[in-house]
C-alpha positions, 0 to 999 in steps of 0.5 A: 467552862467545862472544857476549861477543866476537861482538856487539862484533865486530858493534857496534864498526863501527857505534859507531865509524861513527856515534857515533865510538866513544863512546856515552854510557856508563861504558865511554867512560872505558875508550875514552878511556883506551885512546885515550890509551895509543896504541890506535886508536878501533876497538881501544879501542871494541872492547875496552871493549865486550868488557870491558863484555860480560863483566861484564854477561854473567857478572852476569846469569848469577850473577842468574839462578842465585840466582833459580833456586835461590831458586825451587827452595828455595821450591818444596822448602820449599813441598812439605815444608809440603804434606806436613806439613799432609796428614799431620796 
């Protein structure tokens, strides 16, 4: 989760300098909303990138966890079937 904060610290100044803080993704809605509430462009872009990174990182971790569990279950199931066929 540290990367969810470090990556925006590096990327936000670049995004603000090159693209004006907007990059054509769904997070632009959050940037524009934060701008409308009075936040400056850097803060708006930074906060939207942190929110996006948290969702991305947590979603990726959950997906990998499911894949690993399914792979383990499949190996365990194959081992159980293999033992039965050898013993018969």
